[in-house]
N, C-alpha and C positions, 0 to 999 in steps of 0.2 A: 848378460847385461849387468852392468854395474850401476847401482843406484847410489848416488851420493846423498848422504844426509847432511843437509846444510844446517849449520847452527844458526839459530835465529840471532839476528843482530839486536843488540840492545839499543833502545831509542836513546838518543842523546839527552842528557839531563841538563837543565839550566839551574845554575846555582843562584837562587833567589837572594841569598844573603849578600852576595857581592853586588848584585844590581841595586839593592836597597842602599848599600853603603855609597855607591856612586851617585844615586839620586839625592841622598842626604847632603853629600859634598856639593853637588850642583845647587841645591836649594840654599845652602848656607852661603855659597859664593854669590848667588843672585841677591840674597837679602842684604849682604854686606855692601855690595857694589851699587845697589839701588839707592838713590837719594829720596828722602821723604820730605820734599819741599811742599809746603802748603800753597796752593794757588788761591789768589783772591777770588771771591765770588763775583765781583764786578770787574770788568776790564775798563780801565780808565786811561785816557791819554793825558797825563799830567802836563801842565805847562812847564816850560823850561825857566830856570833861574840860575844866574851865575853867582848870586850871593846867598844861595841856600845854605843853611846851617844844619849839620847833622846832630841829632839828639844823642845824648850820652846814655849809658846804661844805668847810671845812678839816678836818673830822673824818673819820676812817676809817669807811667804811660798816660797820654792825654785821651780824652773822650773824643772819638772820631765821628764826624758827621760827613757822610758821603753824598755828593750830588752828581748824578750821572748826566749824560748828554741830553736826555729828555727832560731833565729838571726834577726827577724824582729824588726825594730826600730819604736817606737811610741813617739810622742811629746806631752807634756802638759797633763792637767787633762782630756782633751777630748780623749786622746789616738789616735791622728790622725797619720796614718801610713806615714812615710817619708823615703826618701833615705838618705844616708850619706851626699851627696852633698847638698840636700835641708835642712838637719839638720844644716849643717855648715852655710849656708846663713841665715837661721832663727835665729841661735844663734848670728851671727854677728849683725843682725838688732836689736835683743832684747837687746844685750849688749850695743849697742850705745844709746838706750833709757834709760837703767838703768845700770849705771856703777857698782853698787853693786849687780848685779844679781848673784844668787846662783843657782847651778845646782845639781840636785840629780839624780843619776843613779839607777834605779830599775831594776836589771837584774836577770833573772832566774838563778838558780844554774847550770843548764845545758846549759846556753847560751854560744855561741862561744866567747872565750876570745878575738879573733881578732876584733870582732864587738865592744866589750866594749872598746878596745884600740882606735878604730876609733872614737867612741863617745868622748872619753877623748881628742883625738887630735883635734877634731872639737871644743871642748870647749876651749882648749888652743889657737887655732887659732883665736877664737872670743874674746880672752882676758878675759875670765871668770876665776877668781882666786879660787873661792870656789866651788870645785867639791866634792860631798859626794856620798856615796853609801848606799842604804837601806839594812839593815840586820835584822835578827831576833835573839832573845835570844836563847841560847841552851836549848833544851827540849821543846820549844814551837813550835806548828805547824801552 
């Protein structure tokens, strides 16, 4: 009888360094190709306007007052909820600091018109002369 002594096979080794390199390349590719677009906190259906003017980059950004479809009012880029009375006092204090303050109303298409008029009245009471409204071009959503 002949007995064969079999050599033990070595277990296959995985080269971790090559896998890490591939993962880093994939991660860099995903980071470069991903767009980092900020989504607005509130979804608004802006009304259409064919006469809408685009603001330039050289202008100071306006103070934005947002009115949603339920009539809730929010102030500034942080979209802090405020009442009309609080909005009026906030606009007065900001207009005193900056006499050239511009106000932009971003109201939903279904927003109650009475609330928009109250925001415009608060701006007029604060002495803000430049009040604009955000719109969208026809055919764009």
